[in-house]
C-alpha positions as CSV (number, residue, x, y, z in Angstrom):
1,M,-20.5,-120.5,-133.4
2,T,-18.4,-121.7,-130.5
3,S,-15.3,-119.9,-131.8
4,A,-17.2,-116.5,-131.4
5,V,-18.7,-117.1,-128.0
6,G,-16.7,-119.9,-126.5
7,L,-17.5,-123.5,-125.4
8,W,-19.3,-122.4,-122.2
9,V,-22.4,-121.5,-124.3
10,L,-23.0,-125.1,-125.2
11,L,-24.1,-126.0,-121.6
12,P,-27.1,-123.7,-121.6
13,L,-28.0,-124.6,-125.2
14,K,-28.0,-128.3,-124.3
15,A,-30.0,-127.7,-121.1
16,V,-32.7,-125.8,-123.2
17,A,-32.8,-128.6,-125.7
18,I,-33.2,-131.3,-123.0
19,G,-36.0,-129.2,-121.5
20,L,-37.8,-128.8,-124.8
21,L,-37.5,-132.5,-125.5
22,Y,-38.9,-133.3,-122.1
23,G,-41.8,-130.9,-122.7
24,L,-42.5,-132.6,-126.0
25,Y,-42.4,-136.0,-124.3
26,R,-44.9,-134.8,-121.6
27,A,-47.1,-133.1,-124.2
28,S,-47.3,-136.2,-126.5
29,P,-50.1,-138.7,-126.1
30,R,-49.1,-141.6,-124.0
31,A,-49.0,-144.1,-126.9
32,W,-46.7,-141.8,-128.9
33,R,-44.2,-140.9,-126.1
34,I,-41.8,-143.6,-127.1
35,G,-41.1,-141.7,-130.4
36,V,-39.4,-138.8,-128.6
37,P,-36.4,-140.9,-127.2
38,I,-36.3,-143.0,-130.3
39,G,-36.1,-139.8,-132.5
40,L,-33.4,-138.4,-130.1
41,V,-31.3,-141.6,-130.5
42,L,-31.7,-141.6,-134.3
43,V,-30.7,-137.9,-134.6
44,G,-27.9,-138.3,-132.1
45,S,-26.5,-141.4,-134.0
46,G,-26.7,-139.5,-137.3
47,L,-24.8,-136.6,-135.8
48,V,-22.1,-138.9,-134.3
49,A,-21.7,-140.6,-137.7
50,W,-21.4,-137.2,-139.4
51,N,-18.8,-136.0,-136.9
52,V,-16.8,-139.2,-137.3
53,S,-16.9,-138.9,-141.1
54,V,-15.6,-135.3,-140.8
55,V,-12.8,-136.1,-138.4
56,Y,-11.6,-139.2,-140.2
């Protein structure tokens, strides 16, 4: 995707993703809110591991 439109498109996409995650955090019941950052960390860690395995 980035080869067709350039790297500059990643900034708005990431901003939208952060906004959606913040909205999900605010919309979640108070007792469940901790799941949003925990899920974000788990998904991010999985993506980093995938990228490292592809590069090396």
